[in-house]
C-alpha positions as CSV (number, residue, x, y, z in Angstrom):
1,Q,-15.3,-4.9,28.9
2,V,-14.6,-4.2,25.3
3,Q,-11.1,-5.2,23.9
4,L,-9.5,-3.8,20.8
5,V,-7.2,-5.5,18.3
6,Q,-5.5,-3.5,15.6
7,S,-4.2,-4.5,12.2
8,G,-2.7,-2.9,9.2
9,G,0.0,-0.3,9.0
10,G,3.6,-0.8,7.7
11,L,6.1,1.0,5.6
12,V,5.0,3.1,2.6
13,Q,6.6,5.8,0.4
14,A,5.4,9.4,0.6
15,G,2.2,9.8,-1.4
16,G,1.2,6.2,-0.7
17,A,-1.8,4.8,1.2
18,L,-2.3,2.5,4.2
19,R,-5.4,1.2,6.0
20,L,-5.6,0.6,9.7
21,S,-8.3,-1.6,11.3
22,C,-9.5,-1.7,14.8
23,E,-11.7,-4.7,15.8
24,A,-13.6,-4.7,19.0
25,S,-14.8,-7.7,21.1
26,G,-17.3,-7.3,23.8
27,P,-20.8,-5.9,24.1
28,S,-22.4,-2.7,23.0
29,F,-19.8,-1.6,20.5
30,D,-22.4,0.7,18.9
31,T,-22.6,2.8,22.1
32,Y,-18.9,3.7,21.9
33,A,-17.1,6.5,20.3
34,V,-14.0,5.3,18.6
35,S,-10.9,7.4,18.1
36,W,-7.5,7.1,16.5
37,F,-4.5,8.6,18.1
38,R,-0.8,8.6,17.0
39,Q,2.4,9.0,18.8
40,A,5.6,9.9,17.1
41,F,8.9,9.0,18.7
42,G,9.7,11.3,21.5
43,S,6.3,13.1,21.2
44,E,3.0,12.9,23.1
45,R,0.1,10.9,21.9
46,T,-2.2,13.1,19.8
47,F,-5.7,12.9,18.4
48,V,-6.1,12.0,14.7
49,S,-9.8,11.2,14.1
50,S,-12.9,9.9,15.7
51,V,-16.4,8.6,14.9
52,D,-19.1,8.8,17.5
53,M,-22.0,6.4,18.1
54,K,-24.2,8.4,15.7
55,G,-21.5,8.2,13.0
56,E,-20.3,11.8,13.1
57,K,-16.7,12.2,12.3
58,L,-13.9,14.5,13.4
59,Y,-10.4,14.9,12.0
60,L,-7.2,16.6,12.9
61,G,-6.7,19.5,10.6
62,A,-3.4,18.0,9.3
63,V,-5.1,14.9,8.1
64,K,-8.4,16.2,6.9
65,G,-9.0,15.4,3.2
66,R,-6.4,12.6,3.3
67,F,-7.6,10.3,6.1
68,T,-11.1,8.7,6.3
69,I,-12.6,7.0,9.3
70,A,-15.4,4.5,8.9
71,R,-17.2,2.3,11.4
72,D,-19.1,-0.9,10.8
73,N,-21.2,-1.7,13.8
74,A,-22.2,-5.1,12.4
75,K,-18.6,-6.2,12.3
76,S,-17.5,-4.1,15.4
77,T,-14.8,-2.5,13.4
78,V,-13.4,0.9,12.7
79,E,-11.0,1.6,9.8
80,L,-8.8,4.5,9.1
81,Q,-8.0,4.8,5.4
82,M,-4.9,7.0,5.1
83,N,-4.1,8.4,1.6
84,N,-1.4,10.7,0.3
85,L,0.8,9.9,3.3
86,R,3.6,12.2,4.3
87,P,6.7,11.6,6.3
88,E,5.3,13.6,9.2
89,D,2.5,10.9,9.5
90,T,5.1,8.5,10.7
91,A,4.0,7.3,14.2
92,V,2.5,4.5,16.2
93,Y,-1.2,4.6,15.7
94,Y,-3.7,3.6,18.4
95,C,-7.4,3.1,18.4
96,A,-9.3,3.7,21.6
97,V,-13.0,3.8,22.8
98,R,-15.0,5.6,25.3
99,P,-18.8,5.7,25.9
100,S,-20.9,7.8,23.5
101,W,-18.9,10.9,22.6
102,P,-15.2,11.3,21.5
103,S,-12.6,13.4,23.2
104,P,-9.3,14.7,21.9
105,A,-7.7,13.9,25.3
106,P,-6.0,10.5,25.5
107,S,-6.6,10.5,29.3
108,E,-10.4,10.3,28.6
109,Y,-10.0,6.8,27.2
110,L,-9.7,3.6,29.2
111,V,-9.5,1.0,26.5
112,W,-6.8,1.0,23.9
113,G,-5.6,-1.1,21.0
114,Q,-2.1,-2.5,21.0
115,G,-0.7,0.1,18.6
116,T,0.5,-0.3,15.0
117,E,3.5,1.3,13.3
118,V,3.1,3.5,10.3
119,T,6.4,4.6,8.6
120,V,6.3,6.9,5.6
121,S,9.6,7.3,3.8
122,T,10.7,10.1,1.5
């Protein structure tokens, strides 16, 4: 069973940048789709971005052009580079994996990282 450990995040002013990392342990990382979700206080967990096992990427419209997802199968990591951050990006960010293809539905994922806080101040 794969396990995920997240790092990165923190506090940044609007317009700044942060990088999140998700490192997997366990076999067959290259057969998983990896997604990032976020959950703002009092809100549901929502899809942000994903990269499937072929390297194809998807983004939430609100982050397209500002966030970049990248996977390194040799290191079993997926990073989310977040540029030009806005206060509305403030949330706890989670990475998650599922076999082969991504899904925007959190319920489709069985393995999650521990979450990391991102706070964007005005």
